[in-house]
N, CA, C and O atoms as a MOPAC input file, in Angstrom:
PM7 MOZYME 1SCF
protein

 N     11.41100 1   -11.66000 1   -26.00200 1
 C      9.94400 1   -11.07100 1   -26.55400 1
 C      9.47800 1   -10.56100 1   -25.18800 1
 O      8.44900 1    -9.89700 1   -25.30900 1
 N      9.77600 1   -10.63000 1   -24.32000 1
 C      8.62100 1    -9.06900 1   -23.46500 1
 C      9.33000 1    -8.31200 1   -23.35300 1
 O      8.77700 1    -7.21800 1   -23.23400 1
 N     11.24600 1    -8.22900 1   -23.28900 1
 C     12.22400 1    -6.60900 1   -23.68700 1
 C     11.51300 1    -6.06700 1   -24.74900 1
 O     11.17400 1    -4.89500 1   -24.58900 1
 N     11.17900 1    -6.62900 1   -25.84000 1
 C     10.93200 1    -6.00000 1   -27.13300 1
 C      9.10800 1    -5.43300 1   -27.01300 1
 O      8.60400 1    -4.64700 1   -27.81600 1
 N      8.73900 1    -5.74800 1   -26.41700 1
 C      7.51700 1    -5.97900 1   -25.90600 1
 C      7.43800 1    -4.11700 1   -25.22900 1
 O      6.69000 1    -3.19000 1   -25.53800 1
 N      8.65300 1    -4.21500 1   -24.16000 1
 C      8.33500 1    -3.08300 1   -23.22800 1
 C      8.92400 1    -2.34100 1   -23.94600 1
 O      8.27000 1    -1.30200 1   -23.85700 1
 N     10.02700 1    -2.09800 1   -24.85700 1
 C     10.49600 1    -1.31400 1   -25.98200 1
 C      9.79400 1    -0.35600 1   -26.72800 1
 O      9.67800 1     0.86100 1   -26.87500 1
 N      9.30400 1    -1.62400 1   -27.20500 1
 C      8.26100 1    -0.79100 1   -28.32000 1
 C      7.24400 1    -0.00400 1   -27.48200 1
 O      7.05800 1     1.14700 1   -27.87600 1
 N      6.50800 1    -0.42000 1   -26.34000 1
 C      5.50800 1     0.61000 1   -25.65500 1
 C      6.03000 1     1.81600 1   -25.27300 1
 O      5.43400 1     2.89200 1   -25.24600 1
 N      7.47000 1     1.53300 1   -24.90100 1
 C      8.32700 1     2.90700 1   -24.14000 1
 C      8.39000 1     4.09100 1   -25.40900 1
 O      8.14300 1     5.25600 1   -25.09700 1
 N      8.64300 1     3.83900 1   -26.48400 1
 C      8.74100 1     4.47200 1   -27.57000 1
 C      7.27200 1     4.89000 1   -28.37600 1
 O      7.36600 1     5.79400 1   -29.20600 1
 N      6.04300 1     4.31900 1   -28.17700 1
 C      4.86500 1     4.44400 1   -28.52600 1
 C      4.20000 1     5.30700 1   -27.27000 1
 O      3.01300 1     5.63000 1   -27.21800 1
 N      5.20000 1     5.61400 1   -26.27500 1
 C      4.33200 1     6.81200 1   -25.48400 1
 C      3.40700 1     6.22000 1   -23.99700 1
 O      2.98400 1     6.91200 1   -23.07100 1
 N      3.27900 1     4.46500 1   -24.21600 1
 C      2.53600 1     3.69900 1   -23.53300 1
 C      3.16200 1     3.99100 1   -21.81800 1
 O      2.57800 1     3.20800 1   -21.06800 1
 N      3.86000 1     4.61500 1   -21.27900 1
 C      4.07700 1     4.50600 1   -20.40500 1
 C      4.21500 1     5.96600 1   -19.36300 1
 O      4.56600 1     6.10800 1   -18.19200 1
 N      3.63700 1     7.16600 1   -20.69100 1
 C      4.08000 1     8.39900 1   -20.00700 1
 C      2.90700 1     8.98100 1   -19.21000 1
 O      3.18800 1    10.02300 1   -18.61700 1
 N      1.77600 1     8.57600 1   -19.08300 1
 C      0.68800 1     9.02800 1   -18.36100 1
 C      0.57300 1     7.73600 1   -16.56700 1
 O     -0.28200 1     7.20500 1   -15.85800 1
 N      1.82700 1     7.83600 1   -16.66200 1
 C      1.56800 1     6.30500 1   -15.76500 1
 C      1.00700 1     7.55200 1   -14.01900 1
 O      1.37300 1     8.70900 1   -13.81100 1
 N      0.23400 1     6.82400 1   -13.28900 1
 C     -0.00400 1     7.19100 1   -11.83700 1
 C      1.68100 1     6.94200 1   -10.98200 1
 O      2.47300 1     6.00800 1   -10.85800 1
 N      1.60300 1     8.25800 1   -10.57700 1
 C      3.25500 1     8.36600 1    -9.77600 1
 C      4.31700 1     7.99700 1   -10.26500 1
 O      5.16800 1     7.26200 1    -9.76400 1
 N      4.29400 1     8.71200 1   -11.68900 1
 C      5.48900 1     9.34400 1   -12.32500 1
 C      6.14600 1    10.20900 1   -12.34400 1
 O      5.98600 1    11.34100 1   -12.80100 1
 N      7.23600 1     9.57800 1   -11.66800 1
 C      8.71100 1    10.83400 1   -11.54500 1
 C      8.50300 1    10.82900 1    -9.77300 1
 O      9.19800 1    11.51800 1    -9.02700 1
 N      7.44900 1     9.94100 1    -9.32600 1
 C      7.40100 1    10.17900 1    -7.82200 1
 C      7.99400 1     8.75200 1    -7.40000 1
 O      8.11800 1     7.71600 1    -8.05300 1
 N      8.28900 1     9.04400 1    -6.18300 1
 C      9.48900 1     7.72100 1    -5.42300 1
 C      8.53900 1     6.63900 1    -5.30000 1
 O      7.41000 1     6.81600 1    -4.84300 1
 N      8.82000 1     5.91300 1    -5.55800 1
 C      8.76600 1     4.58300 1    -4.62900 1
 C      8.08700 1     4.53400 1    -3.34900 1
 O      8.50600 1     5.23900 1    -2.43000 1
 N      6.85100 1     3.60200 1    -3.15600 1
 C      6.55900 1     3.67100 1    -1.63000 1
 C      6.59500 1     2.61100 1    -1.04400 1
 O      5.47800 1     2.09500 1    -0.99300 1
 N      7.57300 1     1.89100 1    -0.45000 1
 C      8.01100 1     0.47500 1    -0.43400 1
 C      7.45200 1     0.23700 1     1.18400 1
 O      7.22000 1     0.96000 1     2.15300 1
 N      7.39500 1    -0.96700 1     0.91900 1
 C      6.56600 1    -1.06400 1     2.39200 1
 C      8.04700 1    -1.54500 1     2.83800 1
 O      8.93600 1    -1.83900 1     2.04000 1
 N      8.17900 1    -1.57900 1     4.48500 1
 C      8.76600 1    -2.19100 1     5.34600 1
 C      8.45000 1    -3.50300 1     5.84800 1
 O      7.89900 1    -3.42500 1     6.94600 1
 N      8.61200 1    -4.74900 1     5.40900 1
 C      8.07900 1    -6.18000 1     6.21500 1
 C      9.23200 1    -6.41300 1     6.99400 1
 O      9.08400 1    -7.36000 1     7.76600 1
 N     10.14900 1    -5.95100 1     7.03600 1
 C     11.49800 1    -7.05600 1     7.85400 1
 C     10.96900 1    -7.05700 1     9.46800 1
 O     11.65900 1    -7.64400 1    10.30100 1
 N     10.03100 1    -6.54600 1     9.77100 1
 C      9.43800 1    -7.19000 1    11.38700 1
 C      8.23600 1    -8.34900 1    11.16500 1
 O      7.70100 1    -9.10100 1    11.97900 1
 N      8.08100 1    -8.20900 1    10.02400 1
 C      7.13500 1    -9.46100 1     9.54100 1
 C      7.55600 1   -11.05200 1     9.07200 1
 O      7.69600 1   -11.28300 1     7.87100 1
 N      7.68300 1   -11.76000 1     9.73300 1
 C      8.33600 1   -13.11400 1     9.81200 1
 C      8.48000 1   -13.74700 1     7.73000 1
 O      7.54100 1   -13.99700 1     6.97400 1
 N      9.38700 1   -13.78300 1     7.55100 1
 C      9.15300 1   -13.90200 1     5.96900 1
 C      8.63000 1   -14.90600 1     5.50400 1
 O      8.13000 1   -14.84100 1     4.38100 1
 N      8.60100 1   -16.14100 1     6.26100 1
 C      7.15700 1   -16.49000 1     5.65500 1
 C      5.63500 1   -16.29500 1     5.91300 1
 O      4.86000 1   -16.95000 1     5.21500 1
 N      5.24000 1   -15.61700 1     6.67000 1
 C      4.10000 1   -14.53300 1     6.43200 1
 C      3.88800 1   -13.42600 1     5.87200 1
 O      2.85200 1   -12.76100 1     5.86100 1
 N      5.15500 1   -13.16800 1     5.26900 1
 C      5.14600 1   -11.81500 1     4.50700 1
 C      3.94600 1   -11.73400 1     3.39900 1
 O      3.08100 1   -10.86100 1     3.32200 1
 N      4.15200 1   -13.04700 1     2.43800 1
 C      3.55500 1   -12.70600 1     1.10900 1
 C      1.91900 1   -13.00000 1     1.62000 1
 O      1.17900 1   -12.28300 1     0.94600 1
 N      1.15800 1   -13.81800 1     2.58400 1
 C     -0.02500 1   -13.29900 1     2.58800 1
 C     -0.49200 1   -12.07900 1     3.94900 1
 O     -1.63900 1   -11.64200 1     4.05000 1
 N      0.52300 1   -11.73300 1     4.78900 1
 C      0.39800 1   -10.61000 1     5.15100 1
 C      0.19200 1    -9.28000 1     4.14500 1
 O     -0.37100 1    -8.25500 1     4.52800 1
 N      0.62600 1    -9.42600 1     3.07300 1
 C      0.37900 1    -8.65900 1     1.60400 1
 C     -1.09800 1    -9.15000 1     0.80700 1
 O     -1.85000 1    -8.30000 1     0.33100 1
 N     -1.40000 1   -10.62700 1     0.73100 1
 C     -2.45900 1   -11.07000 1     0.25900 1
 C     -3.44500 1   -10.14100 1     1.01700 1
 O     -4.10200 1    -9.29600 1     0.40900 1
 N     -3.54700 1   -10.34200 1     2.55100 1
 C     -4.54000 1    -9.65400 1     2.95000 1
 C     -4.73300 1    -8.49800 1     3.07900 1
 O     -5.85800 1    -8.17900 1     2.69600 1
 N     -3.86700 1    -7.32900 1     3.62200 1
 C     -3.72200 1    -6.36200 1     3.25200 1
 C     -4.57800 1    -5.52700 1     1.75900 1
 O     -5.54700 1    -4.77200 1     1.68400 1
 N     -3.30500 1    -6.34000 1     0.36300 1
 C     -4.25600 1    -5.96500 1    -1.00600 1
 C     -5.84600 1    -5.76500 1    -0.72800 1
 O     -6.49700 1    -4.79600 1    -1.11900 1
 N     -6.42500 1    -7.02900 1     0.13400 1
 C     -7.95400 1    -7.41800 1    -0.05700 1
 C     -8.64800 1    -6.58900 1     0.78500 1
 O     -9.87600 1    -6.68300 1     0.80000 1
 N     -7.97800 1    -5.63300 1     1.63000 1
 C     -8.51100 1    -4.43600 1     2.39800 1
 C     -8.68100 1    -5.08500 1     4.15100 1
 O     -9.34800 1    -4.36600 1     4.89500 1
 N     -8.18800 1    -6.18400 1     4.66400 1
 C     -8.18700 1    -7.20700 1     5.44100 1
 C     -6.84500 1    -6.72300 1     6.26600 1
 O     -5.67000 1    -6.74700 1     5.89900 1
 N     -7.61400 1    -6.12800 1     7.91200 1
 C     -6.90700 1    -5.56400 1     8.90500 1
 C     -6.65000 1    -6.71000 1     9.63400 1
 O     -7.65400 1    -7.42300 1     9.64700 1
 N     -5.61300 1    -7.23800 1    10.31600 1
 C     -5.51200 1    -8.01400 1    11.57000 1
 C     -6.33200 1    -6.97900 1    13.04800 1
 O     -6.36800 1    -5.76700 1    13.26000 1
 N     -6.87800 1    -8.14900 1    13.79400 1
 C     -8.15000 1    -7.37000 1    14.75500 1
 C     -6.84800 1    -7.03800 1    15.34800 1
 O     -6.86500 1    -7.99000 1    16.12700 1
 N     -5.79400 1    -6.49100 1    15.59600 1
 C     -5.55500 1    -6.03900 1    16.70200 1
 C     -4.87000 1    -4.44700 1    16.35300 1
 O     -4.78600 1    -3.54000 1    17.18200 1
 N     -4.40700 1    -4.37400 1    14.89300 1
 C     -4.86900 1    -2.98100 1    14.05400 1
 C     -6.03900 1    -2.78400 1    14.03800 1
 O     -6.09500 1    -1.57500 1    14.26500 1
 N     -7.28600 1    -3.22100 1    13.89900 1
 C     -8.71500 1    -3.27500 1    13.82700 1
 C     -8.76000 1    -2.25100 1    14.42000 1
 O     -9.05800 1    -1.18900 1    13.87300 1
 N     -8.44200 1    -2.38000 1    15.79300 1
 C     -8.61400 1    -2.26200 1    17.10000 1
 C     -8.05700 1    -0.98200 1    17.15300 1
 O     -8.89800 1    -0.08300 1    17.16700 1
 N     -6.74700 1    -0.59400 1    17.19000 1
 C     -6.01300 1     0.69400 1    16.93200 1
 C     -6.36500 1     1.35100 1    16.18900 1
 O     -6.32000 1     2.56000 1    16.41300 1
 N     -6.86800 1     0.87000 1    14.98600 1
 C     -7.23900 1     1.86500 1    14.35000 1
 C     -9.25500 1     2.63600 1    15.17600 1
 O     -9.68400 1     3.76400 1    14.93200 1
 N     -9.62600 1     2.09900 1    15.62200 1
 C    -11.11500 1     2.16900 1    16.20100 1
 C    -10.49600 1     3.21500 1    17.32100 1
 O    -11.13100 1     4.17300 1    17.76200 1
 N     -9.37000 1     2.92500 1    17.64000 1
 C     -9.21700 1     3.55100 1    18.96300 1
 C     -8.78200 1     4.97100 1    18.97700 1
 O     -9.04300 1     5.71800 1    19.92000 1
 N     -8.22400 1     5.28000 1    18.09500 1
 C     -7.56600 1     6.19800 1    17.04300 1
 C     -9.20700 1     7.27800 1    16.55800 1
 O     -9.54200 1     8.37400 1    17.00700 1
 N     -9.68400 1     6.68100 1    15.84500 1
 C    -10.75400 1     7.44400 1    15.90900 1
 C    -11.40400 1     8.20700 1    16.48100 1
 O    -11.73400 1     9.37700 1    16.28700 1
 N    -11.71000 1     6.98600 1    17.72700 1
 C    -12.30500 1     7.31500 1    19.37300 1
 C    -11.66500 1     8.27500 1    19.75800 1
 O    -12.33000 1     9.17300 1    20.27500 1
 N    -10.72300 1     8.39400 1    19.69800 1
 C    -10.15100 1     9.36900 1    20.79200 1
 C     -9.63400 1    10.77100 1    19.66800 1
 O     -8.83100 1    11.58300 1    20.12700 1
 N    -10.10500 1    10.93300 1    18.36900 1
 C    -10.08600 1    12.07800 1    17.13800 1
 C    -12.41700 1    12.78900 1    17.76500 1
 O    -12.89500 1    13.92200 1    17.72000 1
 N    -12.84200 1    11.93000 1    18.05100 1
 C    -14.13900 1    12.19300 1    18.09700 1
 C    -14.28000 1    13.00500 1    19.58400 1
 O    -15.03700 1    13.97500 1    19.61900 1
 N    -13.45800 1    12.55600 1    20.95400 1
 C    -14.06000 1    12.57200 1    21.71300 1
 C    -12.70400 1    14.31300 1    21.78500 1
 O    -12.98200 1    15.20600 1    22.58500 1
 N    -11.69500 1    14.42200 1    21.06600 1
 C    -10.52700 1    15.84600 1    21.02400 1
 C    -11.90500 1    16.51500 1    20.25800 1
 O    -11.88500 1    17.74400 1    20.33500 1
 N    -12.68000 1    16.16100 1    19.78800 1
 C    -13.55900 1    17.17200 1    18.73900 1
 C    -14.93200 1    17.46300 1    20.17400 1
 O    -15.65200 1    18.39900 1    20.52200 1
 N    -14.78400 1    16.62600 1    20.43700 1
 C    -16.54300 1    17.15900 1    21.15600 1
 C    -15.58400 1    17.94700 1    22.87800 1
 O    -16.35100 1    18.48000 1    23.67900 1
 N    -14.38500 1    17.93900 1    23.17000 1
 C    -13.68500 1    18.88500 1    24.16900 1
 C    -13.68100 1    20.39500 1    23.83400 1
 O    -13.95500 1    21.32800 1    24.58900 1
 N    -13.26500 1    20.43300 1    22.38200 1
 C    -13.49800 1    21.75000 1    21.83200 1
 C    -14.25400 1    22.85000 1    22.08800 1
 O    -14.17700 1    23.83600 1    21.35500 1

């Protein structure tokens, strides 16, 4: 039944203007994350949450950029 709906939508052109059409998929490499934690990481990422160590790293990069701008 689902396959018939998909074929019907394809014929109607419902998938013609989707964002990213014709572009390669951006697949995430979660190979370094333990298998039992991958779903949790994905949920947190989709919710916009960063682990503390990544948030600190992001802030350090921002601070380094600001300092570099001041030294120009």
